[in-house]
C-alpha positions, 0 to 999 in steps of 0.5 A: 827402318830395317825393312828398307831394302837397297835395290838399284843404283840410280846416281853416283856422285863424287862421294855418294851413290843413290839407290832406289828402295822397296819404298817408293818415297825413299832412297838410300844414300851410300857414303863411299870412301871416295875423295875428290877435290878441285872440281874432281881433278884430284881423286883418291880413296880413304878407308872408313871415310864414308862410314865416319861421314855417314855417322857424323851426318846422322848425328847432326841431322838428328840433332838439327831435327830436334831443333826444328830443322826439317831434313831428308834424313829418315834413319840408317839402313847400315853404317854407311847407308842413310835412308832419305826422303826423295827430294828434288835437289835445288842446284844451289850450294849455300855456303856459310862463312864464319871465319875466312878460309879457302877461296874467299881469301883468294877472291877478296882482301880478307886474311885467312883466319879473320873472324867475321862479325856476322856470318857471310852467306854465299850462293853458288850454282851447283854445276861442275861444267861451269865450276860452281860460280857464285850466284845471286837471287836474280840469277837463280830466278833467271835460270829457273832454279829458285824463286825469290821467296825460296832464296830468302828461305834458303838464307834464313834456314842456312843461318839457323843451321849455322847458329845451331852448329857453331856452338855444337862444334865449339862444345866438342872442341872445334871451330866451324870456319865454314860449311856447305849446305844443300836443300831439296823440294819434297811435298811442297816443302824445302828440306835440308838434304845431302850431308853435313860432315868433314867433307862439307865443313871446315873443322878446326881444332879450337886451340891449334887451328889444325884442320880435321876436314877435306883440306887434309886431302886437298893439300896433302897434309896428314892422315885424313882417315885419322882426322875424320875418326877423331871428329867422329870420336867427339861427335858420335862416341857411341859408334866406337 
């Protein structure tokens, strides 16, 4: 994919900038060192954070593709620049919870650290103006975001991805309490999109339960770059 060239920026989100390329069917997603939390109210920068997230996402996308999950990933243009298929992002965050942590412990009588008998799948409306509220199939359909069939597929795909990632992280010494997935439409298919990284997953040490994810930034508890580097050393040792 070395012939893919980055051209004009067309969108800049909280942690990535999307660029057009010399291929009409491809974008480049640049992973930045930017950090945000609490719907963008807290912001900062962390050296090499974008690079580590890009490389972790690359490795996970490649591994998922090998296991039959179709993604928008098409290669790397550079260390932090990912080549992706152009997709129409479905404005739904699909959250899979394996262990109680974060907001679910505040909204429901679930103690932090509770291991669920089966994964919980939650749909959130991807819209900062409404603070990403939880939604169900009827709301998604009423808003014209997704059909009932698409919602069923998102849940099925998310559970499949989770079933692959939980043992993958386990063998590398980590628990996966929860993860956020995004999907997009392209050529009549729904593809896994966005990223899977320390920004979009909770990642805990299996023994100590220490966080190696964005909670470090959320709660000001440690060196985020060192934590992301530690995960990268386990998942993508070839980059060191």
